[in-house]
C-alpha positions as CSV (number, residue, x, y, z in Angstrom):
1,M,14.6,54.2,-140.4
2,F,14.8,51.0,-142.3
3,D,16.5,51.4,-145.7
4,A,16.7,48.1,-147.7
5,T,19.0,49.7,-150.3
6,Q,21.9,49.8,-147.7
7,L,21.7,46.1,-146.7
8,F,24.2,44.7,-149.1
9,A,26.8,47.4,-148.3
10,K,28.1,45.4,-145.3
11,P,27.7,41.9,-144.0
12,F,24.6,40.8,-142.1
13,L,25.0,39.8,-138.5
14,C,23.1,36.8,-137.3
15,I,22.8,35.6,-133.7
16,G,21.6,32.1,-132.9
17,R,22.5,28.5,-133.2
18,A,24.7,26.4,-135.6
19,G,24.2,22.7,-135.4
20,M,24.6,19.4,-137.1
21,D,21.9,17.7,-139.2
22,F,21.7,14.0,-140.0
23,Y,19.5,12.8,-142.9
24,P,18.8,9.1,-143.4
25,D,20.2,8.1,-146.8
26,P,18.8,7.4,-149.4
27,P,15.9,9.9,-149.3
28,G,12.7,8.3,-148.2
29,T,14.4,6.1,-145.6
30,K,12.9,6.0,-142.1
31,T,15.4,6.8,-139.4
32,E,14.8,3.5,-137.6
33,E,15.6,1.6,-140.7
34,A,18.7,3.7,-141.8
35,T,22.2,2.4,-142.0
36,H,23.7,5.5,-143.8
37,F,23.2,9.2,-143.0
38,F,24.1,12.4,-144.9
39,S,25.4,15.2,-142.6
40,C,25.3,18.9,-143.1
41,L,25.3,22.2,-141.2
42,G,22.1,23.0,-139.4
43,G,20.6,25.4,-137.0
44,S,18.2,28.2,-138.1
45,S,20.7,31.1,-137.8
46,A,23.5,29.2,-139.6
47,N,21.0,28.2,-142.3
48,I,20.0,31.8,-142.8
49,C,23.6,32.8,-143.1
50,V,24.2,30.1,-145.8
51,A,21.0,31.2,-147.7
52,I,22.2,34.9,-147.7
53,N,25.7,34.0,-148.8
54,K,24.5,31.8,-151.6
55,Q,22.4,34.7,-152.9
56,G,25.2,37.2,-153.1
57,G,25.4,38.5,-149.6
58,R,27.9,38.2,-146.8
59,S,27.1,37.1,-143.2
60,A,28.6,36.7,-139.8
61,L,27.4,34.6,-136.9
62,V,27.4,35.1,-133.2
63,T,26.9,32.0,-131.1
64,S,28.5,29.3,-129.0
65,V,29.4,25.8,-130.1
66,S,30.6,22.8,-128.1
67,D,34.3,22.2,-127.7
68,D,34.2,18.8,-129.3
69,A,34.1,17.1,-132.7
70,I,30.5,18.2,-133.4
71,G,31.3,21.8,-132.6
72,R,34.4,21.6,-134.8
73,F,32.2,20.1,-137.6
74,C,30.0,23.2,-137.4
75,L,33.1,25.5,-137.5
76,N,34.4,23.7,-140.6
77,E,31.0,24.1,-142.3
78,L,30.8,27.8,-141.5
79,D,34.2,28.2,-143.1
80,R,33.1,26.2,-146.1
81,Y,30.2,28.5,-146.7
82,Q,32.4,31.6,-146.0
83,I,30.4,32.7,-143.0
84,D,32.5,34.9,-140.7
85,R,32.8,33.1,-137.3
86,T,35.0,35.6,-135.5
87,H,32.4,35.8,-132.8
88,V,31.7,32.0,-132.5
89,R,33.0,30.8,-129.2
90,S,33.7,27.2,-128.2
91,V,32.4,26.2,-124.7
92,G,33.6,23.2,-122.7
93,G,32.0,21.1,-120.0
94,E,28.8,19.2,-120.6
95,F,27.3,21.6,-123.1
96,R,26.5,20.0,-126.4
97,N,25.8,21.2,-129.9
98,S,22.3,21.0,-131.3
99,L,21.8,17.8,-133.3
100,A,18.8,17.0,-135.5
101,V,17.9,13.8,-137.3
102,V,15.6,14.7,-140.1
103,E,13.9,12.4,-142.6
104,S,13.7,13.3,-146.3
105,R,10.1,12.1,-146.6
106,I,6.6,13.7,-146.3
107,D,4.5,10.7,-145.2
108,D,4.9,9.9,-141.5
109,H,7.8,12.4,-141.4
110,Q,10.0,12.4,-138.2
111,S,12.4,15.1,-137.1
112,V,14.2,14.3,-133.8
113,I,15.9,17.3,-132.2
114,Y,18.5,16.9,-129.4
115,R,18.7,20.2,-127.4
116,N,19.5,19.2,-123.8
117,G,22.4,21.3,-122.4
118,A,22.5,23.3,-125.7
119,A,25.9,25.0,-126.2
120,D,24.3,27.9,-128.1
121,F,22.3,29.0,-125.1
122,Q,25.7,29.8,-123.5
123,M,26.2,32.9,-125.6
124,T,26.7,35.8,-123.1
125,V,26.6,39.5,-122.9
126,D,30.4,39.6,-123.1
127,D,30.1,37.8,-126.5
128,V,27.8,40.5,-128.0
129,N,29.7,43.3,-126.3
130,A,32.8,42.2,-128.2
131,V,31.0,42.8,-131.6
132,D,31.6,46.1,-133.5
133,F,28.1,46.5,-134.7
134,S,29.1,49.4,-137.0
135,Q,30.7,46.8,-139.3
136,Y,27.3,45.3,-140.2
137,S,24.2,46.3,-142.2
138,A,21.5,44.6,-140.1
139,L,21.0,42.2,-137.1
140,I,19.0,39.0,-137.8
141,T,17.7,37.1,-134.8
142,T,15.7,33.9,-134.6
143,G,13.4,33.3,-131.7
144,T,15.1,30.2,-130.4
145,V,18.0,32.4,-129.1
146,L,15.5,33.9,-126.6
147,A,14.4,30.6,-125.0
148,A,17.0,30.4,-122.2
149,E,19.7,32.2,-120.3
150,P,22.3,33.6,-120.6
151,S,21.5,33.7,-124.4
152,R,18.2,35.7,-123.9
153,T,19.8,38.6,-122.0
154,A,22.7,38.5,-124.5
155,A,20.2,38.8,-127.4
156,F,18.4,41.7,-126.0
157,Q,21.8,43.4,-125.3
158,A,22.6,42.8,-129.0
159,F,19.2,44.5,-129.9
160,D,20.3,47.5,-127.9
161,L,23.8,47.7,-129.3
162,A,22.5,47.2,-132.9
163,R,20.0,50.0,-132.5
164,Q,22.6,52.3,-131.1
165,A,24.7,51.6,-134.2
166,G,21.7,52.4,-136.5
167,L,21.2,48.8,-137.6
168,P,17.7,47.6,-138.6
169,L,16.5,44.6,-136.5
170,I,15.2,41.6,-138.3
171,F,13.3,38.9,-136.3
172,D,12.3,35.4,-137.3
173,I,9.8,34.2,-134.7
174,D,10.9,30.5,-135.1
175,Y,8.9,29.2,-132.1
176,R,10.1,25.8,-131.0
177,P,8.0,24.7,-127.9
178,Y,10.6,22.2,-126.7
179,S,13.1,24.9,-126.1
180,W,10.9,26.9,-123.6
181,E,10.0,26.3,-120.0
182,S,6.5,27.6,-120.6
183,A,4.3,28.9,-123.3
184,E,3.5,32.0,-121.3
185,D,7.2,32.9,-121.0
186,A,7.6,32.4,-124.7
187,A,4.6,34.5,-125.7
188,A,5.7,37.4,-123.4
189,T,9.3,37.3,-124.6
190,Y,8.4,37.1,-128.3
191,S,6.0,40.1,-127.9
192,K,8.8,42.1,-126.2
193,A,11.2,41.2,-129.1
194,G,8.7,41.9,-131.7
195,G,8.0,45.3,-130.4
196,L,11.7,46.2,-130.9
197,C,12.1,45.0,-134.5
198,D,11.9,46.5,-138.0
199,I,11.1,43.3,-139.9
200,I,9.2,40.4,-138.4
201,I,8.6,37.1,-140.1
202,G,6.5,34.2,-138.9
203,N,3.7,31.9,-139.7
204,D,0.1,32.1,-138.8
205,V,0.5,29.7,-135.9
206,E,3.4,31.7,-134.4
207,F,1.6,35.0,-134.7
208,G,-1.5,33.3,-133.2
209,F,0.6,32.1,-130.3
210,M,1.9,35.6,-129.7
211,A,-1.6,36.9,-129.8
212,G,-2.9,34.3,-127.3
213,S,-5.2,32.6,-129.8
214,Y,-4.8,31.3,-133.3
215,E,-7.8,33.3,-134.6
216,H,-6.1,36.6,-133.7
217,G,-2.7,36.0,-135.3
218,L,-3.3,38.3,-138.2
219,D,-4.5,41.0,-135.8
220,K,-1.2,40.6,-133.9
221,A,0.7,41.1,-137.2
222,R,-1.3,44.2,-138.0
223,E,-0.7,45.5,-134.5
224,L,3.0,45.1,-134.8
225,V,3.2,47.0,-138.1
226,S,0.9,49.7,-136.8
227,R,3.3,50.4,-134.0
228,D,7.0,50.3,-134.9
229,A,7.7,47.5,-137.4
230,H,8.2,48.5,-141.0
231,I,7.5,45.1,-142.5
232,V,5.7,42.1,-141.1
233,V,5.4,38.9,-143.2
234,Y,2.5,36.7,-142.1
235,K,3.0,33.2,-143.7
236,M,0.1,30.8,-144.1
237,G,1.6,27.7,-145.6
238,E,0.0,26.6,-148.8
239,Q,-2.2,29.7,-148.7
240,G,0.8,31.9,-149.3
241,A,1.6,35.0,-147.2
242,I,0.2,38.4,-146.3
243,T,3.0,41.1,-146.2
244,L,2.2,44.2,-144.2
245,S,4.0,47.5,-144.6
246,G,2.5,50.7,-143.4
247,E,-1.2,50.7,-144.5
248,K,-0.4,48.3,-147.4
249,E,-1.2,44.6,-147.4
250,I,0.3,42.4,-150.1
251,R,-1.1,38.9,-150.7
252,T,1.1,36.4,-152.5
253,G,0.9,32.7,-153.3
254,I,3.5,29.9,-153.2
255,Y,5.4,28.0,-155.8
256,P,4.0,24.4,-155.7
257,V,6.6,21.6,-155.9
258,D,6.9,17.9,-155.2
259,A,8.3,18.3,-151.7
260,L,10.8,15.8,-150.4
261,K,10.5,17.0,-146.8
262,P,8.7,19.7,-144.8
263,T,11.7,21.3,-143.1
264,G,14.0,24.2,-144.0
265,A,11.4,26.3,-145.7
266,G,11.4,29.1,-143.1
267,D,15.2,29.6,-143.0
268,S,15.3,29.6,-146.8
269,F,12.4,32.0,-147.0
270,M,14.2,34.4,-144.7
271,G,17.5,34.2,-146.5
272,G,15.9,34.6,-150.0
273,F,13.6,37.4,-148.9
274,I,16.3,39.5,-147.2
275,A,18.9,38.9,-150.0
276,S,16.3,39.9,-152.6
277,L,15.2,43.0,-150.7
278,A,18.8,44.0,-150.2
279,S,19.6,43.6,-153.9
280,G,16.9,46.0,-155.0
281,H,13.8,43.9,-155.6
282,S,10.4,45.3,-154.7
283,L,8.8,44.2,-151.4
284,K,6.3,41.9,-153.3
285,D,9.0,40.4,-155.5
286,A,11.3,39.8,-152.5
287,V,8.5,37.9,-150.8
288,L,7.9,35.8,-153.9
289,R,11.6,35.1,-154.3
290,G,11.7,34.0,-150.6
291,S,8.7,31.7,-151.3
292,A,10.5,30.3,-154.3
293,S,13.6,29.7,-152.2
294,A,11.5,27.8,-149.7
295,S,10.0,25.7,-152.4
296,I,13.5,24.8,-153.7
297,V,14.7,23.7,-150.3
298,V,11.8,21.4,-149.4
299,S,12.4,19.6,-152.7
300,R,16.0,18.8,-151.9
301,V,17.9,16.9,-149.2
302,G,19.3,19.0,-146.4
303,C,18.8,22.6,-145.3
304,S,22.1,24.4,-145.7
305,A,23.1,22.2,-148.5
306,A,19.8,22.7,-150.2
307,M,19.8,26.5,-150.2
308,P,19.7,27.8,-153.7
309,T,22.2,30.1,-155.3
310,T,21.0,33.2,-157.1
311,E,21.5,31.4,-160.5
312,E,19.4,28.4,-159.3
313,L,16.7,30.7,-158.0
314,E,16.6,32.6,-161.3
315,S,16.4,29.4,-163.2
316,F,13.6,28.1,-161.0
317,L,11.6,31.3,-161.5
318,A,12.1,31.2,-165.2
319,E,10.9,27.6,-165.5
320,H,8.1,27.6,-162.9
321,P,4.6,28.6,-164.2
322,G,4.2,31.1,-161.4
323,P,3.0,31.3,-157.8
324,S,-0.4,30.0,-156.8
325,D,-3.4,32.3,-156.7
326,T,-4.5,33.8,-153.4
327,A,-7.8,34.8,-152.1
328,S,-8.3,38.6,-152.0
């Protein structure tokens, strides 16, 4: 049974990628016109770890990185953010770290992702078998880890081991079409994973994809929470979110800001939401704090570098007029 009050007792365990992000500098510069770039840690799972750590939690990452300068950059950044990388393995050969070139601009925004021969997909069953799951409070997984083998089998093995250790399973759908061989494979795999997890977070497009049609996304979210999931957060962009728990549905708005870029919101939401839930906030307040965290990140350069601390989040909430209204 999921118990949020126990989540900060031990570190969170995240599985998924760590990568390198490049941002054309200064903000507003198009990539094709850039001569300077700002670099920072990227990758959805690594970003979530940073978000949790900045808001008072502790985290560990299980993944693979390339045995080269880019992989070592990621290791150095994990150390800088005090993310436990005991179970981060370097792989040689032609495997390469995820690399993203992301513009800090809204109009005609371009994000270019390099994922060919991705090192993080080389995470194996042996990697997760080496983890002592009893040392962690929850397992957090992003959907990208399921897109290829051997990472997919390793992730489902981690689900089994975490469940045996009594850990709640937290799943960010995080659908990236370019990582998958087919949409049908992705939909079936996501549905399998969703059926195993206690907390599921995704946007309306992702739930619609899982359902087989955009119009039935909310029905899919309701189906998941009616079966085994304890909490499902159905995000709707500017329209806020619907959070489902048992027979309760909570509608919340967003915190409007002058966005600098559209990326990083999902990772920041997950980290802010989970950290807030773990620190004793109500479900509704945790969702709102996750939303506020997302708003902060899209108004700053970078993803990991832009994640707010608890103090920054509290200051934002105190100064912001409040979330937008939502339709009932």
